[in-house]
Legacy VTK file of the C-alpha trace (Angstrom):
# vtk DataFile Version 3.0
C-alpha trace
ASCII
DATASET POLYDATA
POINTS 173 float
-59.233 -37.202 -2.552
-56.570 -39.037 -4.410
-58.730 -42.111 -4.707
-61.652 -39.936 -6.041
-59.232 -38.325 -8.665
-58.018 -41.715 -9.698
-61.512 -43.037 -10.048
-62.467 -39.953 -12.100
-59.384 -40.354 -14.388
-60.554 -43.924 -15.012
-64.154 -42.917 -15.998
-65.026 -43.503 -19.664
-65.346 -39.687 -20.357
-61.951 -38.976 -18.792
-60.225 -41.916 -20.559
-61.900 -40.985 -23.904
-60.528 -37.232 -23.520
-57.108 -38.258 -22.200
-56.410 -40.809 -24.874
-57.850 -38.868 -27.844
-55.053 -37.381 -29.909
-56.820 -34.028 -30.316
-58.948 -33.322 -27.284
-56.261 -32.104 -24.860
-53.886 -30.187 -27.413
-57.034 -28.539 -28.861
-58.375 -27.458 -25.496
-54.929 -26.298 -24.374
-54.707 -24.298 -27.637
-58.194 -22.639 -27.108
-57.468 -22.130 -23.345
-54.120 -20.242 -24.257
-55.972 -18.214 -26.832
-58.653 -17.253 -24.265
-56.170 -16.193 -21.641
-54.451 -14.260 -24.321
-57.685 -12.391 -25.159
-58.170 -11.724 -21.463
-54.655 -10.450 -20.979
-54.732 -8.114 -23.911
-58.083 -6.829 -22.864
-56.971 -6.175 -19.218
-53.605 -4.731 -20.491
-55.339 -2.250 -22.782
-57.728 -1.035 -19.972
-54.796 -0.903 -17.482
-52.622 1.109 -19.923
-55.375 3.581 -20.440
-55.911 3.977 -16.577
-52.242 4.556 -16.265
-52.365 7.219 -18.959
-49.954 5.349 -21.395
-52.373 4.725 -24.191
-55.654 5.841 -25.715
-55.209 9.336 -24.222
-58.148 10.788 -26.188
-60.722 8.070 -25.164
-62.395 7.989 -21.844
-61.661 5.184 -19.292
-65.312 4.119 -19.578
-65.208 3.949 -23.278
-62.021 1.855 -23.214
-63.495 -0.300 -20.558
-66.725 -0.780 -22.513
-64.670 -1.745 -25.652
-62.381 -4.342 -24.020
-64.275 -5.732 -20.915
-66.861 -7.721 -22.936
-64.038 -9.543 -24.706
-62.477 -10.475 -21.458
-65.685 -11.737 -19.928
-66.497 -13.797 -22.999
-62.897 -15.252 -22.970
-63.275 -16.043 -19.317
-66.282 -18.142 -20.189
-64.184 -19.999 -22.761
-61.344 -20.293 -20.314
-63.758 -21.952 -17.633
-65.149 -24.321 -20.381
-61.785 -25.432 -21.542
-60.440 -25.563 -18.126
-63.102 -28.030 -17.063
-62.452 -30.221 -20.046
-58.641 -30.262 -19.229
-59.424 -31.089 -15.701
-61.693 -33.920 -16.607
-58.931 -35.121 -19.106
-56.137 -35.261 -16.500
-57.779 -34.722 -13.043
-54.972 -35.960 -10.886
-52.323 -33.832 -12.559
-54.597 -30.722 -12.427
-56.229 -30.875 -9.028
-53.091 -32.167 -7.155
-50.943 -29.289 -8.572
-50.080 -26.569 -6.130
-49.725 -24.239 -9.237
-53.322 -25.054 -10.153
-54.640 -23.950 -6.761
-52.442 -20.857 -6.685
-53.797 -20.014 -10.115
-57.324 -20.447 -9.164
-56.925 -18.195 -6.057
-55.354 -15.579 -8.188
-58.106 -15.918 -10.860
-60.664 -15.249 -8.011
-58.873 -12.232 -6.956
-58.534 -10.972 -10.416
-62.291 -11.434 -11.008
-63.198 -9.489 -7.823
-60.775 -6.643 -8.700
-62.291 -6.586 -12.228
-65.816 -6.349 -10.983
-65.025 -3.656 -8.551
-63.095 -1.714 -11.221
-66.076 -1.887 -13.593
-68.356 -0.741 -10.802
-66.140 2.166 -10.024
-65.694 3.175 -13.721
-69.451 3.110 -14.320
-70.540 4.760 -11.077
-68.260 7.972 -11.473
-69.054 10.418 -14.127
-65.403 11.580 -14.180
-64.436 8.476 -16.100
-66.573 9.479 -19.032
-64.241 12.395 -19.760
-61.488 11.829 -22.342
-58.837 13.523 -20.155
-60.472 13.334 -16.776
-58.339 12.687 -13.710
-57.728 9.163 -12.649
-57.706 8.162 -9.034
-54.320 6.819 -7.823
-56.091 3.784 -6.341
-57.322 2.878 -9.750
-53.860 3.291 -11.317
-52.452 1.038 -8.573
-55.136 -1.617 -9.243
-54.264 -1.492 -12.863
-50.677 -2.320 -12.043
-51.670 -5.047 -9.554
-54.151 -6.553 -12.056
-51.456 -6.822 -14.771
-49.010 -8.552 -12.275
-51.899 -11.061 -11.174
-52.601 -11.963 -14.784
-48.869 -12.553 -15.548
-48.763 -14.682 -12.473
-51.927 -16.678 -13.565
-50.245 -17.261 -17.041
-47.091 -18.467 -15.461
-48.818 -20.747 -12.779
-50.968 -22.068 -15.663
-47.719 -23.222 -17.412
-46.186 -24.470 -14.134
-48.969 -27.034 -13.714
-47.313 -29.286 -16.201
-44.036 -29.108 -14.179
-45.422 -28.809 -10.710
-43.031 -31.431 -9.058
-40.048 -29.585 -10.707
-41.340 -26.121 -9.741
-42.314 -27.024 -6.167
-40.148 -30.005 -5.414
-41.040 -32.091 -2.345
-43.985 -29.636 -1.616
-45.867 -30.978 -4.586
-48.125 -33.809 -3.783
-48.042 -35.096 -7.329
-44.601 -36.489 -6.870
-45.945 -38.811 -4.096
-48.807 -40.073 -6.165
LINES 1 174
173 0 1 2 3 4 5 6 7 8 9 10 11 12 13 14 15 16 17 18 19 20 21 22 23 24 25 26 27 28 29 30 31 32 33 34 35 36 37 38 39 40 41 42 43 44 45 46 47 48 49 50 51 52 53 54 55 56 57 58 59 60 61 62 63 64 65 66 67 68 69 70 71 72 73 74 75 76 77 78 79 80 81 82 83 84 85 86 87 88 89 90 91 92 93 94 95 96 97 98 99 100 101 102 103 104 105 106 107 108 109 110 111 112 113 114 115 116 117 118 119 120 121 122 123 124 125 126 127 128 129 130 131 132 133 134 135 136 137 138 139 140 141 142 143 144 145 146 147 148 149 150 151 152 153 154 155 156 157 158 159 160 161 162 163 164 165 166 167 168 169 170 171 172
């Protein structure tokens, strides 16, 4: 695996991106903006589910307003993430923080899909002041916690050996 990542990092495309003065910083900036859009969208929906904001708006309307932004930003996140991986494959793929982030991202996507299905399958979520299932409220809190962890783990990728110490395989490469 390490040899493949080293070879990938020496490919013309990877070298061009890694040595460009603008590719990595630009992609990182767009990546951060995309995760911000996702987090704010998820936060607004979660706060509505918990009854903290948007009390006069139905959960379904709130979801319909913010979910498309989150899905669009997720696509941007994937695109910029692939570019960042190609620019620095060894640093990204060998980082424990990267893999934890990917696992949490998969969990967040599954939770989001299940949430949207629940909101669109039950008529009670069309009501402005309808009751909200306790499980949905719990999922809202869990989802916020997962996205906060994803944000921190994304930042930890750059400092993986410092965060994980001898557990990080990057320190031995």
